[in-house]
C-alpha positions, 0 to 999 in steps of 0.5 A: 343180356340173356345168353341163348343156349342150344343143348346138343346131347343124344340122352334126354336125361342129360339134356334135362339135367343141363337145362336145369343147371343152366337155367338156374342162372337167370342170365341163361335161357335154353332156346332149343335141344338137339338129339343128334349132330345133324339136328344141332347144326340145323337148330343152330342155323334156325335159332341162332343161339349165342352158345351151343353145348355140344356132346361129342358122341351123338348119332349120325354126326359126332360133336367134332363134325357138327362143330366143324360144320357150324364153323364152315357155314359161318354160324356165330355161336360158340361151341362148348363141348362136353365129353365123357372121355377126354384125351389130348388127341380129342381136345386138339381135334375139338379146338381145330374144329372150332370149339372154344371150351371143353368140359369133361362130363364128370365136372359138368356141374361145376364147370359148364356154367362158367364155360358158357358165360366165357364163350358168350362173353367172347362172342359179344367181344367178337361182335363188337369188333374184337379179334376172333378168339382163334386169331388172338390165340394164333398171335401169341 
């Protein structure tokens, strides 16, 4: 099965690099790109990707707000956040918004592909009737 990914980052150069990284794996296809949070929400609803790679700092709607909005409208895509400045407060806000993974940009080339695979696997488990990841964590 091919993992369908939407890239959301306001920098085209970053999106190009992420696309090259992800598509170096034959099991991943980038199905769309967004340059803003609003565009990420719209394209996620239109394209129904398995995973959205979401930058935190974007124009018009940041990645936290966009992730929260995707969850509010019931989008099934899992969000893996990427950020240049990660601290515990931001990490907590991302988890509360519904992100299932957070990758610091300085580690994106080592950690993004495994994070996308893990998010997609969780999405598949959930669609087969497993407990959603957030509910599993809450039961611990």
